[in-house]
C-alpha positions in Angstrom: -6.5 33.0 18.7 -6.1 33.6 14.7 -7.2 37.6 15.2 -5.0 37.8 18.4 -1.5 36.3 16.1 -3.0 38.8 13.0 -3.0 41.3 14.6 0.5 41.4 16.9 2.0 39.9 13.8 0.6 42.4 11.3 3.5 43.4 10.2 5.5 40.1 9.5 2.0 38.8 8.3 2.3 41.7 5.1 5.7 40.9 4.2 5.8 36.7 4.4 2.6 34.5 4.3 3.6 32.5 7.4 -0.1 31.7 8.5 -2.2 29.5 6.2 -5.0 27.1 6.4 -6.2 23.7 4.8 -8.5 21.3 5.8 -6.7 18.2 4.5 -7.6 14.2 5.9 -3.9 14.3 6.4 -0.8 16.1 5.8 2.6 16.7 6.9 4.3 19.4 8.9 7.7 19.3 7.5 11.1 21.2 8.2 13.0 20.9 5.2 17.0 20.4 5.3 19.1 23.3 4.9 21.0 24.4 2.5 18.9 27.4 1.9 17.1 28.4 5.0 13.8 27.6 4.7 10.5 28.0 7.0 8.5 24.4 7.7 5.9 23.9 5.2 2.6 21.8 5.1 2.9 18.7 2.2 -0.4 16.7 1.4 1.4 14.0 -0.7 4.1 12.2 1.3 6.6 11.9 4.5 9.5 13.1 3.1 11.4 12.8 6.8 11.4 10.5 9.3 10.3 13.6 11.8 7.9 14.9 10.1 4.9 15.4 12.0 1.7 13.4 10.5 -1.7 15.5 10.5 -4.9 13.2 11.0 -7.5 15.2 10.0 -10.5 12.6 9.3 -13.1 14.7 9.5 -11.5 17.7 7.4 -11.4 20.4 10.2 -10.0 23.8 9.5 -6.1 24.2 10.8 -3.9 26.9 10.9 -0.4 26.4 9.8 2.3 29.1 11.4 5.7 29.0 10.3 7.9 31.2 13.1 11.6 30.1 12.3 12.8 31.4 9.1 9.4 32.8 8.6 7.9 35.1 11.0 11.1 35.4 12.4 14.2 35.9 10.6 16.6 33.2 10.0 19.1 35.4 12.3 16.7 34.0 14.9 17.4 31.1 16.4 15.9 30.9 19.5 11.9 30.4 18.6 10.3 26.8 17.9 9.9 25.8 14.1 6.1 26.2 13.8 2.5 26.0 15.2 -1.2 24.2 14.3 -3.8 26.7 15.8 -6.2 23.8 16.1 -10.0 24.2 17.7 -8.5 27.3 19.5 -4.9 25.4 20.5 -1.6 26.4 20.1 0.2 23.0 19.4 4.1 24.5 18.8 6.6 22.3 16.7 10.2 21.6 17.0 12.0 19.3 15.3 15.9 18.1 15.5 17.4 15.8 14.0 20.4 15.2 13.3 23.1 15.1 10.3 23.7 11.3 10.9 20.1 10.6 10.0 19.6 9.5 14.3 17.2 10.6 16.8 18.5 13.8 18.4 16.8 14.0 22.1 13.4 15.7 22.9 15.1 18.0 25.2 17.1 18.9 22.6 13.5 21.0 21.6 12.5 22.6 25.3 14.9 25.9 24.2 12.4 26.5 21.5 9.5 25.7 22.4 9.9 28.0 26.1 10.7 31.0 24.2 8.0 30.5 21.5 5.9 29.9 24.2 6.6 33.0 26.0 7.1 35.2 23.1 3.1 34.6 22.3 1.9 34.5 25.7 3.6 38.1 26.5 2.1 39.5 23.6 -1.4 38.2 24.8 -2.0 35.8 22.5 -1.5 32.7 24.6 -4.2 34.2 27.4 -3.8 32.8 31.1 -4.8 29.7 32.0 -5.1 28.3 28.6 -3.7 24.9 27.5 -0.4 25.0 25.0 0.6 22.2 23.7 4.6 21.7 23.0 5.3 19.0 20.3 9.3 17.6 20.0 9.3 16.0 16.7 12.8 13.7 16.7 11.9 10.6 14.9 10.1 8.9 18.1 6.6 7.0 16.3 3.7 6.2 18.2 4.8 2.6 18.0 8.1 3.7 20.1 6.6 5.3 22.9 9.4 7.9 24.7 10.4 6.6 28.3 8.0 8.1 30.7 10.6 9.1 33.2 12.3 11.2 31.2 9.3 12.7 29.5 8.2 13.7 33.1 11.6 15.5 33.7 11.8 16.9 30.4 8.2 18.6 30.7 9.5 20.1 34.8 12.2 21.7 32.4 10.1 22.9 30.0 7.5 24.2 33.0 10.1 25.5 34.6 11.2 27.7 31.3 7.8 29.4 30.7 7.4 30.0 34.9 5.3 31.8 36.1 3.1 32.4 32.9 -0.2 30.7 33.8 -0.6 27.9 31.3 -1.3 24.3 31.1 1.2 23.0 29.6 1.5 19.6 27.6 4.8 18.3 26.4 5.1 15.7 23.7 7.1 13.4 22.0 5.1 12.7 19.2 5.3 12.2 15.1 1.2 12.6 15.1 -1.3 14.7 16.0 -5.1 13.4 15.5 -7.8 16.1 15.5 -10.7 15.3 16.8 
């Protein structure tokens, strides 16, 4: 998977360090607020925003972090999701959304950018037919407050429709935590 990414985005990765690896037991993927516009980062000290994605990695396995928005794709391309994690050869696309008033925005607002990124990487043959792809909407919800099942199924269907006819297994999650197993 990493080789396919580095080959497909060789020019961009030579210009900016958008791909890094780490194996911290606990880290947070953070989308810094503007201004200025900056790409997502991995933090190892503490959560900075309620929408940060907490990555629990108790066995300290290798994780690759790919900054997509404002790094792999320029600041003018707002169609792509914020970043992706490559864990055990699986792609986990992540889109962050929070409102200026620090109120939760809906996970459905993440779908367009997640779909665009998934389609782009599939079309570049980074995602192979039949692979499982995870799409995370990070909007400040936590595990203690599960997202409504009916609404989640509706948004999963919308996302699946947007990536169709690409043949992948798609999982849409509204989470603020990933546990690496």
